[in-house]
N, C-alpha and C positions, 0 to 999 in steps of 0.2 A: 504493500500500500504506500502511496505517495501522500504524505501529510502536507498541509499548507505550511505548518510551522512545527519545527522540533524545538522543544525547550529543554535544556539541560540545567537541572537545579530546581528543586521543589521547595524552596524556602519562600519567604514573603514576596520576593521579587518574581520568582518563577510562577508561583500560584496566582499572584495578582495579574500577571500577564496572561496566564491561561484563562482566567475569568473574563477578561476583556475580549480576548480573541474568541472564546467560546460564545460569548454574546454577539460577536460579529459574524457568527456562523462559519467559523474557520475550523478545519480539522487540525487538532493539536495533540501532540504526544509530549507528555512531561516525563522526563527520565530523571530519577532522583536516587541517590545512594543512601539516603536516610542518615547522613552524618552532619547535622547542622552545627554551626559554630557555637551556638548558645545551648547545646544539649544539656550542659551541666547546670544551667541557670534555672532557678525555681520560678522566677517571675520576670516579666518583661515590662519595661516602663516607657512612657513617652508616647504611647499610641492612644490617641484620644478615643474614648469609649471602651478601651481595652487595657487601661493602665493597671498593672499588677497581675495580669493574666499570665499563666505559664506559657512558655513558647510551645510546648507540646499541645496544649489546648488550642492555641491559635491555629496551628497547622491542622489539627483535627477538624476544626470548624471550617477552615478553608477547603479542605478536601471534601467535606460533606456538601458544601455549597456547589462545588464543581460537579458533583454527581448529577445535578439537574441538567447538565449540558451533555448530551450524548456524543457530541463530536470531540469531547475532551477525554483523553485516556491518560491515566496515571500508571507509570511503570516503575517499580522499585528495582533498580539495578544501577550499576556504576558505568558511566560512559568512559570508555577507555581510549577511544580514538575518533577522529573526524577528518573527513576529506571533502573538498569541493570538486564536483565533477559535472560538467555540462550545466553550470549554473544551479545545480542542486547540491544539497549537503547529505552526506551519508555518515551517520553516527553509529559506531559499533559499541557494544556493551559487554560486560564481563561474562555474561551467560553465553556469548557466542553469536547472538543475533545482531543484525544491522538494520537501521531504519533510515528512510529517505524523506527529505523535506525540501520544499521550495525556499524556505527561509529558516535560519537558525538563530535562536536566542540563547545565549549562555549566561546563566544567572547562578553560578556556583559559589559565589562569595570568596572569602579569603579565610586564612587561618592564622592564628598568632604563633609565631615562632618563639616558644617559651624557653627561658633559660633552664639549665639543669640545676635544680634546687631541691634538696630532699624535703619532702612534705608538701611540695607545691601542688602536685596532682590532686591530693586529697582535699585541698582547700580552694582549688580553682573554681571560681564562680560562687563561692560561699563567703570567703573573707579575702580573697585575692581577685582583683579586677583589673580592667584596662581602661574603662570608660567612665569618667565622673558623671556624664550626663545620664548614663544608665543606672549607676549605683551610688552617686554622690549623696543623694538625699538621705539614704539609709545610714550614712556615717557622718552626717553633718555635725560639726562642732566637736567631733572626736579626734583622737590622735591618729593620724594617717601617715603611713610611710610610702614613699615613691622610690622605685628602684629601676635603674637603667644604666646604659653605657656611660652617659655623660650629660651633655647639654640638653638632650631630648628629655631627660628626667626632670630637669629644671623647668622646661616649658610645660610639662605635664603638671608639675607642682603649682605653677602659676595658674593653671586652669582650676585645679582643686582648691585653690585659695578662696574661691567663691563659696565653697561649702564649709571649709574649716580653715582656721589659721594655725592649728596645731599640727605642723607638718615636719616630717623627717625626710630629707632628701639623701638618698643613698646611691652613690655612683661608683661604677667600676673604674672609670678613668677620669682624671681631673683635667678636663679640657675647657673649663668654664672661662667665660670672658669676664672682664671687669664689670660689665653691666649685670651679668648673672650674680656676681658676688655682692654687688650693691643691693640687688633685690633680696638676696638671702639675708644680708645684714639688716636691711630695713624691715623685712617681714618677720625677723626673729626666727627664721627657719633653721633647724638643726641640719648640719651637713656632715655626712659620713662618707669617706672614700674607702672602698674595699669591696671584695667579692662576697656576695651573700651565699652561704653554704646550705642553710637549712631553715625550715619553719616548723615551729611547734605551737600547740594550743588548739583546744577543741573549738568547735563552732559556738559562737556566742561569747567566748572568752577571749581575752587579749592574745594576740600573736606574739611569739618570741622569735626574733630574727637573730640568727647566729652567723657571724662572719668568719672568713678564713683566718683572720688574725686573732680569733677568740672573743672578739667584742660581741656583746648582746644588746639589743634594743627591743623595746616593747611598743606595740601599737594595736589599735582595734581592727585596722584593715590595711592591706597592702595593694597599691596600684603599680602595675608594671608598664614601663615604656619599652615595648617590644616591636620588632619588625613584623610586617604583614607579608604573607606570601599567597599567591594565587592558589586556590583550592583545586582547580581543574587543569589538566594538561592540554585541554583542547585548544586554548588560545595559542599556545606554542606550536601545536601540531598544525594548525591552520595558517600560522604565520602572522597572527594579529600583533600589532605593535603594543609593547608594554612600556609605560613611561618610567622615568628614573625613580618615581615614587612607588613603583611596584603595581600601579593601577593600570588597567587596560585603557588604552587611548580610544576615545569615542568622540564623534562629532556631536553637534547640538541635537541630533535626532537619534542618539544611542547607537549609531552605526560604527562598527569597528573599521579598521583599515582594510578588511576583506569584505568586498561587496556582498550584501545579502546576509552577512553575519552581524548580529547585534549583541550588545552586552548590557546588563542591568544589575542593580543591587550593589552590594559591598565591593564587588570586583571593580567597580568604576567610581564609587563614591568616596569622598574624603571624610564624610561624616557618616558614622555607622549607627543607624537606628532602624528598628523594624519598620516604622512608618515611612521613613525615607526610602528604604528598599522596596516597600510595596508601591509607593508612588513612582519610583523609577521603573519598576516592571510594568505598571499600567501605562506610563508614557511610552515606553518602548513598544508595547503591544499596539497602541494606536498608530504609531509610525509604521509598524510592520503591516498592519491591516490596510492603511492608506497606500503603502508601497505596492501591496498585492493588487489592490483595486486599480491603481495606475497601470500596472503591467497588464492586467486583464483588459482594460480599456484600450491599451495600445494594440494588443493582439486582435481585438474585435475590429479596430480601425484598419489594420493590415488586411484582415480577411475581407473586409468590405471593398478594398481597392483591388483585390486580386480576382 
């Protein structure tokens, strides 16, 4: 079967796009490997009418709504490769199947490249976070630590300063500028230079941060300044341009540098919120639908002249 649109990624962006395209009477296949970035998170915030809902519940609601549109199919599988052939896209999946579509939307998001710290995995999404807009409210006015390579950690601390002024900045390397140091002094932020080795402390109790030099610091929550990496290999396989910031390069209409291939969600966004990802997917879907309509109109016009 040839689908109008193949969507790889079944998070907020991909499912939002599927809803818009389904309502536009387009045949859609959504391929998702069920490995969302926020799987460890109990609640999602910042989505109007859904503030505090669990990410799993949001996805469940979205999938149930899509069931009303018979042209939308959901497939739980991992997309392993993609090629463009004769202006069509062929996506292969781990189970061995391959699917064809006239257009391709990749909404696979990104993942956080976490540092190697003992105890981090158990506390990830519980008392260790990356986004103050997602989790800052819950730790407002409490002691918060920020950990990262260097200057990026200071920039994150400056964001967090809107929620709490009791901040510990912990950096692996001291590459701070004089401006950074002036802010640290003026804000009375504690600065620690060293490698963080381990985290201890149960959920709801203070965290203990132990460094390579034996130093220990305590806080209620830890925010990490970590690099982001693309979750899917498809962009590289297709030859889509990736920017120096690690995000997929798209135009104002969500189009990648490969014609007919679009990208949406955290893979292209500088700000990572569920509501932003959903809006990105909806916007891309409208563009794709209009693009298909234009192509179909051009085909009809050519047939009329022949």
